[in-house]
CHARMM-style PDB file with segment names, atoms N, HN, CA, C and O in Angstrom:
ATOM      1  N   MET     1     -59.457 122.383  -4.480  1.00  0.00      PROA
ATOM      2  CA  MET     1     -59.488 122.861  -3.218  1.00  0.00      PROA
ATOM      3  C   MET     1     -58.143 123.628  -2.660  1.00  0.00      PROA
ATOM      4  O   MET     1     -57.619 123.250  -1.612  1.00  0.00      PROA
ATOM      5  N   LYS     2     -57.689 124.574  -3.316  1.00  0.00      PROA
ATOM      6  HN  LYS     2     -58.115 124.881  -4.167  1.00  0.00      PROA
ATOM      7  CA  LYS     2     -56.460 125.017  -2.497  1.00  0.00      PROA
ATOM      8  C   LYS     2     -56.633 125.923  -1.882  1.00  0.00      PROA
ATOM      9  O   LYS     2     -55.862 126.879  -1.961  1.00  0.00      PROA
ATOM     10  N   ASP     3     -58.068 125.922  -0.784  1.00  0.00      PROA
ATOM     11  HN  ASP     3     -58.694 125.145  -0.720  1.00  0.00      PROA
ATOM     12  CA  ASP     3     -58.063 126.648   0.243  1.00  0.00      PROA
ATOM     13  C   ASP     3     -57.918 125.711   1.292  1.00  0.00      PROA
ATOM     14  O   ASP     3     -57.586 126.197   2.373  1.00  0.00      PROA
ATOM     15  N   ALA     4     -58.062 124.655   1.247  1.00  0.00      PROA
ATOM     16  HN  ALA     4     -58.332 124.261   0.369  1.00  0.00      PROA
ATOM     17  CA  ALA     4     -57.808 123.054   1.884  1.00  0.00      PROA
ATOM     18  C   ALA     4     -56.635 123.408   3.040  1.00  0.00      PROA
ATOM     19  O   ALA     4     -55.556 123.897   2.706  1.00  0.00      PROA
ATOM     20  N   PRO     5     -56.907 123.165   4.159  1.00  0.00      PROA
ATOM     21  CA  PRO     5     -55.131 122.671   5.155  1.00  0.00      PROA
ATOM     22  C   PRO     5     -54.548 121.594   5.049  1.00  0.00      PROA
ATOM     23  O   PRO     5     -55.018 120.465   4.906  1.00  0.00      PROA
ATOM     24  N   LYS     6     -53.570 121.918   5.114  1.00  0.00      PROA
ATOM     25  HN  LYS     6     -53.189 122.835   5.230  1.00  0.00      PROA
ATOM     26  CA  LYS     6     -52.546 120.895   5.065  1.00  0.00      PROA
ATOM     27  C   LYS     6     -52.591 119.787   5.806  1.00  0.00      PROA
ATOM     28  O   LYS     6     -52.601 120.000   7.018  1.00  0.00      PROA
ATOM     29  N   ALA     7     -52.634 118.179   5.316  1.00  0.00      PROA
ATOM     30  HN  ALA     7     -52.626 118.006   4.332  1.00  0.00      PROA
ATOM     31  CA  ALA     7     -52.754 117.764   6.062  1.00  0.00      PROA
ATOM     32  C   ALA     7     -51.785 117.469   7.169  1.00  0.00      PROA
ATOM     33  O   ALA     7     -50.659 117.900   6.920  1.00  0.00      PROA
ATOM     34  N   ARG     8     -51.918 116.789   8.443  1.00  0.00      PROA
ATOM     35  HN  ARG     8     -52.832 116.439   8.645  1.00  0.00      PROA
ATOM     36  CA  ARG     8     -50.824 116.853   9.253  1.00  0.00      PROA
ATOM     37  C   ARG     8     -50.012 115.706   9.575  1.00  0.00      PROA
ATOM     38  O   ARG     8     -50.532 114.591   9.611  1.00  0.00      PROA
ATOM     39  N   LYS     9     -48.854 115.864   9.799  1.00  0.00      PROA
ATOM     40  HN  LYS     9     -48.431 116.770   9.770  1.00  0.00      PROA
ATOM     41  CA  LYS     9     -47.760 114.923  10.017  1.00  0.00      PROA
ATOM     42  C   LYS     9     -48.577 113.665  10.006  1.00  0.00      PROA
ATOM     43  O   LYS     9     -49.601 113.798  10.676  1.00  0.00      PROA
ATOM     44  N   GLY    10     -48.450 112.570   9.492  1.00  0.00      PROA
ATOM     45  HN  GLY    10     -47.619 112.462   8.947  1.00  0.00      PROA
ATOM     46  CA  GLY    10     -48.749 111.260   9.763  1.00  0.00      PROA
ATOM     47  C   GLY    10     -49.870 111.131   9.107  1.00  0.00      PROA
ATOM     48  O   GLY    10     -49.962 110.115   8.417  1.00  0.00      PROA
ATOM     49  N   TYR    11     -50.875 111.961   9.117  1.00  0.00      PROA
ATOM     50  HN  TYR    11     -50.801 112.786   9.678  1.00  0.00      PROA
ATOM     51  CA  TYR    11     -52.008 112.066   8.330  1.00  0.00      PROA
ATOM     52  C   TYR    11     -52.179 112.104   6.997  1.00  0.00      PROA
ATOM     53  O   TYR    11     -51.514 113.012   6.497  1.00  0.00      PROA
ATOM     54  N   VAL    12     -52.913 111.373   6.088  1.00  0.00      PROA
ATOM     55  HN  VAL    12     -53.453 110.636   6.493  1.00  0.00      PROA
ATOM     56  CA  VAL    12     -53.247 111.785   4.975  1.00  0.00      PROA
ATOM     57  C   VAL    12     -54.433 112.219   3.904  1.00  0.00      PROA
ATOM     58  O   VAL    12     -55.574 111.893   4.233  1.00  0.00      PROA
ATOM     59  N   ARG    13     -54.314 112.722   3.012  1.00  0.00      PROA
ATOM     60  HN  ARG    13     -53.387 112.987   2.745  1.00  0.00      PROA
ATOM     61  CA  ARG    13     -55.790 113.605   2.849  1.00  0.00      PROA
ATOM     62  C   ARG    13     -56.463 112.767   1.616  1.00  0.00      PROA
ATOM     63  O   ARG    13     -56.127 112.081   0.650  1.00  0.00      PROA
ATOM     64  N   SER    14     -57.517 113.216   2.208  1.00  0.00      PROA
ATOM     65  HN  SER    14     -57.791 113.773   2.992  1.00  0.00      PROA
ATOM     66  CA  SER    14     -58.039 112.098   0.594  1.00  0.00      PROA
ATOM     67  C   SER    14     -59.305 113.034   0.044  1.00  0.00      PROA
ATOM     68  O   SER    14     -59.916 113.536   0.988  1.00  0.00      PROA
ATOM     69  N   GLU    15     -59.782 113.347  -1.130  1.00  0.00      PROA
ATOM     70  HN  GLU    15     -59.286 112.939  -1.896  1.00  0.00      PROA
ATOM     71  CA  GLU    15     -60.086 114.368  -1.618  1.00  0.00      PROA
ATOM     72  C   GLU    15     -61.332 113.457  -2.854  1.00  0.00      PROA
ATOM     73  O   GLU    15     -62.024 114.014  -3.706  1.00  0.00      PROA
ATOM     74  N   VAL    16     -61.275 112.200  -2.595  1.00  0.00      PROA
ATOM     75  HN  VAL    16     -60.712 111.748  -1.902  1.00  0.00      PROA
ATOM     76  CA  VAL    16     -62.218 111.256  -2.962  1.00  0.00      PROA
ATOM     77  C   VAL    16     -64.020 110.749  -2.442  1.00  0.00      PROA
ATOM     78  O   VAL    16     -64.582 110.118  -1.546  1.00  0.00      PROA
ATOM     79  N   LEU    17     -64.297 111.393  -3.481  1.00  0.00      PROA
ATOM     80  HN  LEU    17     -63.841 111.906  -4.209  1.00  0.00      PROA
ATOM     81  CA  LEU    17     -66.492 110.549  -2.780  1.00  0.00      PROA
ATOM     82  C   LEU    17     -66.165 109.334  -3.182  1.00  0.00      PROA
ATOM     83  O   LEU    17     -65.575 108.918  -4.179  1.00  0.00      PROA
ATOM     84  N   LEU    18     -66.707 108.748  -2.115  1.00  0.00      PROA
ATOM     85  HN  LEU    18     -67.186 109.086  -1.305  1.00  0.00      PROA
ATOM     86  CA  LEU    18     -66.865 107.179  -2.362  1.00  0.00      PROA
ATOM     87  C   LEU    18     -68.431 106.907  -1.883  1.00  0.00      PROA
ATOM     88  O   LEU    18     -68.708 107.061  -0.694  1.00  0.00      PROA
ATOM     89  N   PRO    19     -69.231 106.587  -2.628  1.00  0.00      PROA
ATOM     90  CA  PRO    19     -70.306 106.091  -1.741  1.00  0.00      PROA
ATOM     91  C   PRO    19     -70.656 105.277  -0.755  1.00  0.00      PROA
ATOM     92  O   PRO    19     -70.343 104.137  -1.099  1.00  0.00      PROA
ATOM     93  N   ALA    20     -71.242 105.281   0.504  1.00  0.00      PROA
ATOM     94  HN  ALA    20     -71.496 106.207   0.783  1.00  0.00      PROA
ATOM     95  CA  ALA    20     -71.184 104.393   1.734  1.00  0.00      PROA
ATOM     96  C   ALA    20     -71.984 103.142   1.437  1.00  0.00      PROA
ATOM     97  O   ALA    20     -73.114 103.275   1.907  1.00  0.00      PROA
ATOM     98  N   LEU    21     -71.838 102.113   0.903  1.00  0.00      PROA
ATOM     99  HN  LEU    21     -70.920 102.006   0.522  1.00  0.00      PROA
ATOM    100  CA  LEU    21     -72.856 100.916   1.057  1.00  0.00      PROA
ATOM    101  C   LEU    21     -73.268 100.352   1.788  1.00  0.00      PROA
ATOM    102  O   LEU    21     -74.176  99.523   1.719  1.00  0.00      PROA
ATOM    103  N   ARG    22     -72.381 100.868   3.055  1.00  0.00      PROA
ATOM    104  HN  ARG    22     -71.644 101.541   3.111  1.00  0.00      PROA
ATOM    105  CA  ARG    22     -73.220 100.011   4.488  1.00  0.00      PROA
ATOM    106  C   ARG    22     -72.003 100.145   5.724  1.00  0.00      PROA
ATOM    107  O   ARG    22     -70.843 100.300   5.345  1.00  0.00      PROA
ATOM    108  N   TYR    23     -72.290 100.082   7.159  1.00  0.00      PROA
ATOM    109  HN  TYR    23     -73.232  99.956   7.467  1.00  0.00      PROA
ATOM    110  CA  TYR    23     -71.795 100.837   7.869  1.00  0.00      PROA
ATOM    111  C   TYR    23     -71.457  99.350   9.312  1.00  0.00      PROA
ATOM    112  O   TYR    23     -71.825  98.176   9.298  1.00  0.00      PROA
ATOM    113  N   GLN    24     -71.019  99.765   9.878  1.00  0.00      PROA
ATOM    114  HN  GLN    24     -70.721 100.719   9.890  1.00  0.00      PROA
ATOM    115  CA  GLN    24     -70.442  98.715  11.008  1.00  0.00      PROA
ATOM    116  C   GLN    24     -70.199 100.023  12.435  1.00  0.00      PROA
ATOM    117  O   GLN    24     -69.858 101.186  12.221  1.00  0.00      PROA
ATOM    118  N   LEU    25     -70.423  99.553  13.534  1.00  0.00      PROA
ATOM    119  HN  LEU    25     -70.701  98.608  13.707  1.00  0.00      PROA
ATOM    120  CA  LEU    25     -70.424 100.347  14.749  1.00  0.00      PROA
ATOM    121  C   LEU    25     -69.514  99.247  15.930  1.00  0.00      PROA
ATOM    122  O   LEU    25     -70.241  99.261  16.924  1.00  0.00      PROA
ATOM    123  N   GLN    26     -69.096  98.935  16.038  1.00  0.00      PROA
ATOM    124  HN  GLN    26     -68.506  98.923  15.230  1.00  0.00      PROA
ATOM    125  CA  GLN    26     -68.376  98.172  16.974  1.00  0.00      PROA
ATOM    126  C   GLN    26     -67.626  99.149  18.355  1.00  0.00      PROA
ATOM    127  O   GLN    26     -66.908 100.114  18.091  1.00  0.00      PROA
ATOM    128  N   PRO    27     -67.854  98.826  19.471  1.00  0.00      PROA
ATOM    129  CA  PRO    27     -66.878  99.689  20.714  1.00  0.00      PROA
ATOM    130  C   PRO    27     -65.630  99.142  20.651  1.00  0.00      PROA
ATOM    131  O   PRO    27     -65.544  97.925  20.811  1.00  0.00      PROA
ATOM    132  N   HSD    28     -64.609  99.805  20.445  1.00  0.00      PROA
ATOM    133  HN  HSD    28     -64.679 100.794  20.314  1.00  0.00      PROA
ATOM    134  CA  HSD    28     -62.976  99.985  20.662  1.00  0.00      PROA
ATOM    135  C   HSD    28     -62.160  98.829  21.664  1.00  0.00      PROA
ATOM    136  O   HSD    28     -62.030  99.074  22.863  1.00  0.00      PROA
ATOM    137  N   PRO    29     -61.806  97.985  21.266  1.00  0.00      PROA
ATOM    138  CA  PRO    29     -61.447  97.138  22.269  1.00  0.00      PROA
ATOM    139  C   PRO    29     -60.671  97.349  23.132  1.00  0.00      PROA
ATOM    140  O   PRO    29     -60.434  96.336  23.790  1.00  0.00      PROA
ATOM    141  N   ASP    30     -59.948  98.563  23.563  1.00  0.00      PROA
ATOM    142  HN  ASP    30     -60.140  99.386  23.028  1.00  0.00      PROA
ATOM    143  CA  ASP    30     -58.826  98.929  24.123  1.00  0.00      PROA
ATOM    144  C   ASP    30     -59.678 100.296  25.278  1.00  0.00      PROA
ATOM    145  O   ASP    30     -59.555 100.349  26.502  1.00  0.00      PROA
ATOM    146  N   GLU    31     -60.429 101.170  24.474  1.00  0.00      PROA
ATOM    147  HN  GLU    31     -60.529 101.127  23.480  1.00  0.00      PROA
ATOM    148  CA  GLU    31     -61.178 102.255  24.968  1.00  0.00      PROA
ATOM    149  C   GLU    31     -62.605 102.476  24.821  1.00  0.00      PROA
ATOM    150  O   GLU    31     -63.322 102.501  23.820  1.00  0.00      PROA
ATOM    151  N   PRO    32     -62.873 102.647  26.202  1.00  0.00      PROA
ATOM    152  CA  PRO    32     -64.673 102.226  26.176  1.00  0.00      PROA
ATOM    153  C   PRO    32     -65.226 103.568  25.912  1.00  0.00      PROA
ATOM    154  O   PRO    32     -66.434 103.698  26.114  1.00  0.00      PROA
ATOM    155  N   THR    33     -64.638 104.467  25.545  1.00  0.00      PROA
ATOM    156  HN  THR    33     -63.657 104.361  25.381  1.00  0.00      PROA
ATOM    157  CA  THR    33     -65.030 105.771  25.248  1.00  0.00      PROA
ATOM    158  C   THR    33     -65.094 105.899  23.613  1.00  0.00      PROA
ATOM    159  O   THR    33     -65.711 106.853  23.141  1.00  0.00      PROA
ATOM    160  N   VAL    34     -64.609 105.167  22.945  1.00  0.00      PROA
ATOM    161  HN  VAL    34     -64.107 104.392  23.328  1.00  0.00      PROA
ATOM    162  CA  VAL    34     -64.255 105.148  21.853  1.00  0.00      PROA
ATOM    163  C   VAL    34     -65.394 104.132  21.021  1.00  0.00      PROA
ATOM    164  O   VAL    34     -65.738 103.045  21.483  1.00  0.00      PROA
ATOM    165  N   CYS    35     -65.855 104.624  19.860  1.00  0.00      PROA
ATOM    166  HN  CYS    35     -65.576 105.507  19.484  1.00  0.00      PROA
ATOM    167  CA  CYS    35     -66.320 103.721  18.727  1.00  0.00      PROA
ATOM    168  C   CYS    35     -65.508 103.411  17.631  1.00  0.00      PROA
ATOM    169  O   CYS    35     -65.000 104.371  17.053  1.00  0.00      PROA
ATOM    170  N   VAL    36     -65.374 102.777  17.397  1.00  0.00      PROA
ATOM    171  HN  VAL    36     -65.786 101.997  17.868  1.00  0.00      PROA
ATOM    172  CA  VAL    36     -64.933 102.332  15.810  1.00  0.00      PROA
ATOM    173  C   VAL    36     -66.184 102.545  14.744  1.00  0.00      PROA
ATOM    174  O   VAL    36     -67.233 101.955  15.002  1.00  0.00      PROA
ATOM    175  N   VAL    37     -66.118 103.277  13.690  1.00  0.00      PROA
ATOM    176  HN  VAL    37     -65.266 103.757  13.481  1.00  0.00      PROA
ATOM    177  CA  VAL    37     -67.191 103.172  12.810  1.00  0.00      PROA
ATOM    178  C   VAL    37     -66.202 102.571  11.406  1.00  0.00      PROA
ATOM    179  O   VAL    37     -65.058 102.883  11.076  1.00  0.00      PROA
ATOM    180  N   ALA    38     -67.050 101.726  10.863  1.00  0.00      PROA
ATOM    181  HN  ALA    38     -67.979 101.473  11.131  1.00  0.00      PROA
ATOM    182  CA  ALA    38     -66.336 101.165   9.563  1.00  0.00      PROA
ATOM    183  C   ALA    38     -67.103 101.020   8.476  1.00  0.00      PROA
ATOM    184  O   ALA    38     -67.969 100.164   8.296  1.00  0.00      PROA
ATOM    185  N   LEU    39     -66.609 102.268   7.428  1.00  0.00      PROA
ATOM    186  HN  LEU    39     -65.905 102.964   7.575  1.00  0.00      PROA
ATOM    187  CA  LEU    39     -67.684 102.361   6.484  1.00  0.00      PROA
ATOM    188  C   LEU    39     -67.259 101.325   5.006  1.00  0.00      PROA
ATOM    189  O   LEU    39     -66.109 101.162   4.598  1.00  0.00      PROA
ATOM    190  N   GLN    40     -68.592 100.685   4.347  1.00  0.00      PROA
ATOM    191  HN  GLN    40     -69.526 100.818   4.679  1.00  0.00      PROA
ATOM    192  CA  GLN    40     -68.207  99.903   3.322  1.00  0.00      PROA
ATOM    193  C   GLN    40     -68.111 100.897   2.003  1.00  0.00      PROA
ATOM    194  O   GLN    40     -69.044 101.584   1.587  1.00  0.00      PROA
ATOM    195  N   THR    41     -66.965 100.836   1.511  1.00  0.00      PROA
ATOM    196  HN  THR    41     -66.208 100.277   1.849  1.00  0.00      PROA
ATOM    197  CA  THR    41     -67.378 101.884  -0.045  1.00  0.00      PROA
ATOM    198  C   THR    41     -66.854 100.379  -1.275  1.00  0.00      PROA
ATOM    199  O   THR    41     -66.458  99.264  -0.937  1.00  0.00      PROA
ATOM    200  N   PRO    42     -67.036 100.878  -2.565  1.00  0.00      PROA
ATOM    201  CA  PRO    42     -67.133  99.593  -3.742  1.00  0.00      PROA
ATOM    202  C   PRO    42     -65.021  99.839  -3.632  1.00  0.00      PROA
ATOM    203  O   PRO    42     -64.356  99.072  -4.328  1.00  0.00      PROA
ATOM    204  N   ASP    43     -64.498 100.573  -3.020  1.00  0.00      PROA
ATOM    205  HN  ASP    43     -65.039 101.196  -2.454  1.00  0.00      PROA
ATOM    206  CA  ASP    43     -62.792 100.409  -3.157  1.00  0.00      PROA
ATOM    207  C   ASP    43     -62.445  99.607  -1.432  1.00  0.00      PROA
ATOM    208  O   ASP    43     -61.319  99.498  -0.947  1.00  0.00      PROA
ATOM    209  N   GLY    44     -63.459  99.243  -0.922  1.00  0.00      PROA
ATOM    210  HN  GLY    44     -64.373  99.332  -1.316  1.00  0.00      PROA
ATOM    211  CA  GLY    44     -62.947  98.480   0.253  1.00  0.00      PROA
ATOM    212  C   GLY    44     -63.320  99.513   1.670  1.00  0.00      PROA
ATOM    213  O   GLY    44     -63.412 100.722   1.462  1.00  0.00      PROA
ATOM    214  N   PRO    45     -63.448  99.180   2.553  1.00  0.00      PROA
ATOM    215  CA  PRO    45     -63.536  99.734   3.889  1.00  0.00      PROA
ATOM    216  C   PRO    45     -62.823 100.853   4.152  1.00  0.00      PROA
ATOM    217  O   PRO    45     -61.676 100.952   3.717  1.00  0.00      PROA
ATOM    218  N   VAL    46     -63.289 101.654   4.753  1.00  0.00      PROA
ATOM    219  HN  VAL    46     -64.221 101.573   5.107  1.00  0.00      PROA
ATOM    220  CA  VAL    46     -62.986 102.736   5.753  1.00  0.00      PROA
ATOM    221  C   VAL    46     -63.185 102.755   6.883  1.00  0.00      PROA
ATOM    222  O   VAL    46     -64.384 102.538   7.059  1.00  0.00      PROA
ATOM    223  N   THR    47     -62.383 102.978   8.313  1.00  0.00      PROA
ATOM    224  HN  THR    47     -61.410 103.154   8.170  1.00  0.00      PROA
ATOM    225  CA  THR    47     -62.581 103.105   9.582  1.00  0.00      PROA
ATOM    226  C   THR    47     -62.259 104.479  10.076  1.00  0.00      PROA
ATOM    227  O   THR    47     -61.436 105.269   9.615  1.00  0.00      PROA
ATOM    228  N   LEU    48     -63.066 104.617  11.106  1.00  0.00      PROA
ATOM    229  HN  LEU    48     -63.735 103.975  11.480  1.00  0.00      PROA
ATOM    230  CA  LEU    48     -62.666 106.088  11.872  1.00  0.00      PROA
ATOM    231  C   LEU    48     -62.845 105.421  13.514  1.00  0.00      PROA
ATOM    232  O   LEU    48     -63.456 104.498  14.053  1.00  0.00      PROA
ATOM    233  N   THR    49     -62.059 106.334  13.837  1.00  0.00      PROA
ATOM    234  HN  THR    49     -61.562 107.084  13.400  1.00  0.00      PROA
ATOM    235  CA  THR    49     -62.470 106.005  15.513  1.00  0.00      PROA
ATOM    236  C   THR    49     -62.992 106.948  16.043  1.00  0.00      PROA
ATOM    237  O   THR    49     -62.442 108.010  15.754  1.00  0.00      PROA
ATOM    238  N   LEU    50     -64.234 107.063  17.026  1.00  0.00      PROA
ATOM    239  HN  LEU    50     -64.681 106.200  17.261  1.00  0.00      PROA
ATOM    240  CA  LEU    50     -64.647 108.141  17.257  1.00  0.00      PROA
ATOM    241  C   LEU    50     -65.276 108.508  18.692  1.00  0.00      PROA
ATOM    242  O   LEU    50     -66.359 108.005  18.993  1.00  0.00      PROA
ATOM    243  N   HSD    51     -64.765 109.182  19.384  1.00  0.00      PROA
ATOM    244  HN  HSD    51     -63.886 109.590  19.139  1.00  0.00      PROA
ATOM    245  CA  HSD    51     -65.127 109.576  20.829  1.00  0.00      PROA
ATOM    246  C   HSD    51     -66.852 109.752  20.933  1.00  0.00      PROA
ATOM    247  O   HSD    51     -67.419 110.597  20.241  1.00  0.00      PROA
ATOM    248  N   LYS    52     -67.586 108.882  21.849  1.00  0.00      PROA
ATOM    249  HN  LYS    52     -67.125 108.195  22.411  1.00  0.00      PROA
ATOM    250  CA  LYS    52     -68.448 109.201  21.857  1.00  0.00      PROA
ATOM    251  C   LYS    52     -69.153 110.453  22.070  1.00  0.00      PROA
ATOM    252  O   LYS    52     -70.380 110.499  22.153  1.00  0.00      PROA
ATOM    253  N   ASP    53     -68.595 111.202  22.135  1.00  0.00      PROA
ATOM    254  HN  ASP    53     -67.598 111.165  22.068  1.00  0.00      PROA
ATOM    255  CA  ASP    53     -69.355 113.116  21.961  1.00  0.00      PROA
ATOM    256  C   ASP    53     -69.076 112.800  20.452  1.00  0.00      PROA
ATOM    257  O   ASP    53     -69.996 113.018  19.664  1.00  0.00      PROA
ATOM    258  N   ALA    54     -68.171 112.424  20.091  1.00  0.00      PROA
ATOM    259  HN  ALA    54     -67.424 112.247  20.731  1.00  0.00      PROA
ATOM    260  CA  ALA    54     -68.342 113.247  18.514  1.00  0.00      PROA
ATOM    261  C   ALA    54     -68.841 111.938  17.684  1.00  0.00      PROA
ATOM    262  O   ALA    54     -68.766 112.270  16.501  1.00  0.00      PROA
ATOM    263  N   LEU    55     -69.386 110.402  17.784  1.00  0.00      PROA
ATOM    264  HN  LEU    55     -69.447 110.132  18.745  1.00  0.00      PROA
ATOM    265  CA  LEU    55     -69.947 110.077  17.605  1.00  0.00      PROA
ATOM    266  C   LEU    55     -71.517 110.522  17.576  1.00  0.00      PROA
ATOM    267  O   LEU    55     -72.157 110.445  16.527  1.00  0.00      PROA
ATOM    268  N   ALA    56     -72.209 111.082  19.022  1.00  0.00      PROA
ATOM    269  HN  ALA    56     -71.689 111.144  19.873  1.00  0.00      PROA
ATOM    270  CA  ALA    56     -73.254 111.113  19.150  1.00  0.00      PROA
ATOM    271  C   ALA    56     -73.728 112.784  17.948  1.00  0.00      PROA
ATOM    272  O   ALA    56     -74.737 112.980  17.270  1.00  0.00      PROA
ATOM    273  N   GLN    57     -72.454 113.684  18.160  1.00  0.00      PROA
ATOM    274  HN  GLN    57     -71.635 113.525  18.710  1.00  0.00      PROA
ATOM    275  CA  GLN    57     -72.830 114.671  16.874  1.00  0.00      PROA
ATOM    276  C   GLN    57     -72.890 114.382  15.835  1.00  0.00      PROA
ATOM    277  O   GLN    57     -73.705 114.912  15.079  1.00  0.00      PROA
ATOM    278  N   LEU    58     -72.059 113.459  15.450  1.00  0.00      PROA
ATOM    279  HN  LEU    58     -71.397 113.029  16.063  1.00  0.00      PROA
ATOM    280  CA  LEU    58     -72.501 112.970  13.649  1.00  0.00      PROA
ATOM    281  C   LEU    58     -73.306 112.277  13.654  1.00  0.00      PROA
ATOM    282  O   LEU    58     -73.612 111.823  12.551  1.00  0.00      PROA
ATOM    283  N   GLY    59     -74.146 111.776  14.945  1.00  0.00      PROA
ATOM    284  HN  GLY    59     -73.898 112.145  15.840  1.00  0.00      PROA
ATOM    285  CA  GLY    59     -75.582 110.918  14.343  1.00  0.00      PROA
ATOM    286  C   GLY    59     -76.552 112.221  14.142  1.00  0.00      PROA
ATOM    287  O   GLY    59     -77.185 112.310  13.090  1.00  0.00      PROA
ATOM    288  N   THR    60     -76.683 113.346  15.261  1.00  0.00      PROA
ATOM    289  HN  THR    60     -76.168 113.273  16.115  1.00  0.00      PROA
ATOM    290  CA  THR    60     -77.463 113.767  15.399  1.00  0.00      PROA
ATOM    291  C   THR    60     -77.519 114.880  13.948  1.00  0.00      PROA
ATOM    292  O   THR    60     -78.621 115.333  13.640  1.00  0.00      PROA
ATOM    293  N   ALA    61     -76.486 115.202  13.253  1.00  0.00      PROA
ATOM    294  HN  ALA    61     -75.591 114.834  13.504  1.00  0.00      PROA
ATOM    295  CA  ALA    61     -76.238 115.818  12.256  1.00  0.00      PROA
ATOM    296  C   ALA    61     -76.651 115.024  11.279  1.00  0.00      PROA
ATOM    297  O   ALA    61     -77.350 115.572  10.427  1.00  0.00      PROA
ATOM    298  N   MET    62     -76.371 113.613  11.116  1.00  0.00      PROA
ATOM    299  HN  MET    62     -75.803 113.168  11.808  1.00  0.00      PROA
ATOM    300  CA  MET    62     -77.245 112.790  10.037  1.00  0.00      PROA
ATOM    301  C   MET    62     -78.094 112.963   9.758  1.00  0.00      PROA
ATOM    302  O   MET    62     -78.578 113.107   8.634  1.00  0.00      PROA
ATOM    303  N   MET    63     -78.760 113.013  11.360  1.00  0.00      PROA
ATOM    304  HN  MET    63     -78.368 112.897  12.273  1.00  0.00      PROA
ATOM    305  CA  MET    63     -80.590 112.756  11.068  1.00  0.00      PROA
ATOM    306  C   MET    63     -80.740 114.006  10.495  1.00  0.00      PROA
ATOM    307  O   MET    63     -81.571 114.015   9.587  1.00  0.00      PROA
ATOM    308  N   ILE    64     -80.109 115.256  10.773  1.00  0.00      PROA
ATOM    309  HN  ILE    64     -79.433 115.249  11.510  1.00  0.00      PROA
ATOM    310  CA  ILE    64     -80.649 116.468  11.051  1.00  0.00      PROA
ATOM    311  C   ILE    64     -80.334 116.705   8.776  1.00  0.00      PROA
ATOM    312  O   ILE    64     -81.146 117.169   7.975  1.00  0.00      PROA
ATOM    313  N   GLU    65     -79.491 116.385   8.606  1.00  0.00      PROA
ATOM    314  HN  GLU    65     -78.832 116.009   9.257  1.00  0.00      PROA
ATOM    315  CA  GLU    65     -79.571 116.028   7.224  1.00  0.00      PROA
ATOM    316  C   GLU    65     -80.201 114.959   6.296  1.00  0.00      PROA
ATOM    317  O   GLU    65     -80.197 115.075   5.070  1.00  0.00      PROA
ATOM    318  N   ALA    66     -80.703 113.989   6.911  1.00  0.00      PROA
ATOM    319  HN  ALA    66     -80.707 113.895   7.906  1.00  0.00      PROA
ATOM    320  CA  ALA    66     -81.993 112.857   5.997  1.00  0.00      PROA
ATOM    321  C   ALA    66     -82.846 113.422   6.055  1.00  0.00      PROA
ATOM    322  O   ALA    66     -83.612 113.382   5.093  1.00  0.00      PROA
ATOM    323  N   ASN    67     -83.213 114.344   7.338  1.00  0.00      PROA
ATOM    324  HN  ASN    67     -82.590 114.377   8.121  1.00  0.00      PROA
ATOM    325  CA  ASN    67     -84.453 114.906   7.422  1.00  0.00      PROA
ATOM    326  C   ASN    67     -84.889 116.277   6.208  1.00  0.00      PROA
ATOM    327  O   ASN    67     -85.991 116.642   5.799  1.00  0.00      PROA
ATOM    328  N   LYS    68     -83.488 116.777   5.900  1.00  0.00      PROA
ATOM    329  HN  LYS    68     -82.593 116.480   6.233  1.00  0.00      PROA
ATOM    330  CA  LYS    68     -83.788 117.728   4.713  1.00  0.00      PROA
ATOM    331  C   LYS    68     -83.994 116.621   3.632  1.00  0.00      PROA
ATOM    332  O   LYS    68     -85.198 116.646   3.375  1.00  0.00      PROA
ATOM    333  N   MET    69     -83.750 116.236   3.330  1.00  0.00      PROA
ATOM    334  HN  MET    69     -82.772 116.216   3.539  1.00  0.00      PROA
ATOM    335  CA  MET    69     -83.504 115.178   1.980  1.00  0.00      PROA
ATOM    336  C   MET    69     -85.188 114.889   1.719  1.00  0.00      PROA
ATOM    337  O   MET    69     -86.153 114.782   2.475  1.00  0.00      PROA
ATOM    338  N   THR    70     -84.954 114.807  -0.127  1.00  0.00      PROA
ATOM    339  HN  THR    70     -84.170 114.894  -0.742  1.00  0.00      PROA
ATOM    340  CA  THR    70     -86.897 114.143  -0.409  1.00  0.00      PROA
ATOM    341  C   THR    70     -86.269 112.978  -0.399  1.00  0.00      PROA
ATOM    342  O   THR    70     -85.107 112.580  -0.477  1.00  0.00      PROA
ATOM    343  N   ASP    71     -87.756 112.353  -0.235  1.00  0.00      PROA
ATOM    344  HN  ASP    71     -88.700 112.676  -0.171  1.00  0.00      PROA
ATOM    345  CA  ASP    71     -87.906 111.036   0.115  1.00  0.00      PROA
ATOM    346  C   ASP    71     -87.955 110.461  -1.710  1.00  0.00      PROA
ATOM    347  O   ASP    71     -88.505 111.125  -2.588  1.00  0.00      PROA
ATOM    348  N   THR    72     -87.214 109.040  -1.970  1.00  0.00      PROA
ATOM    349  HN  THR    72     -86.767 108.500  -1.256  1.00  0.00      PROA
ATOM    350  CA  THR    72     -86.930 108.856  -3.652  1.00  0.00      PROA
ATOM    351  C   THR    72     -88.368 107.397  -3.386  1.00  0.00      PROA
ATOM    352  O   THR    72     -88.834 106.776  -4.342  1.00  0.00      PROA
ATOM    353  N   GLY    73     -88.686 107.220  -2.296  1.00  0.00      PROA
ATOM    354  HN  GLY    73     -88.307 107.724  -1.520  1.00  0.00      PROA
ATOM    355  CA  GLY    73     -89.886 106.158  -2.900  1.00  0.00      PROA
ATOM    356  C   GLY    73     -89.648 105.047  -2.918  1.00  0.00      PROA
ATOM    357  O   GLY    73     -90.560 104.250  -3.140  1.00  0.00      PROA
ATOM    358  N   LYS    74     -87.874 104.453  -2.608  1.00  0.00      PROA
ATOM    359  HN  LYS    74     -87.134 105.101  -2.427  1.00  0.00      PROA
ATOM    360  CA  LYS    74     -87.072 103.235  -2.102  1.00  0.00      PROA
ATOM    361  C   LYS    74     -86.806 102.895  -1.067  1.00  0.00      PROA
ATOM    362  O   LYS    74     -86.844 103.798  -0.230  1.00  0.00      PROA
ATOM    363  N   THR    75     -86.532 101.924  -0.710  1.00  0.00      PROA
ATOM    364  HN  THR    75     -86.501 101.191  -1.390  1.00  0.00      PROA
ATOM    365  CA  THR    75     -86.576 101.696   0.774  1.00  0.00      PROA
ATOM    366  C   THR    75     -84.774 100.573   0.490  1.00  0.00      PROA
ATOM    367  OT1 THR    75     -84.218 100.045   1.452  1.00  0.00      PROA
TER     368      THR     75
END
């Protein structure tokens, strides 16, 4: 990915794709408009903090993409 932007100072870029095995949403303890999103991967948890607007946009985008996918018949 030679065209990818450089990481901002203090941030780490990661190009590893890991499956999300499960997720958990928790309110941020100090900021009521922020949610902590924890994704469990085979390598351990990945946590993100998302503002409520970003969380809503992500949820909508995920529903749109999920509706485009074909059913596997598995639950």
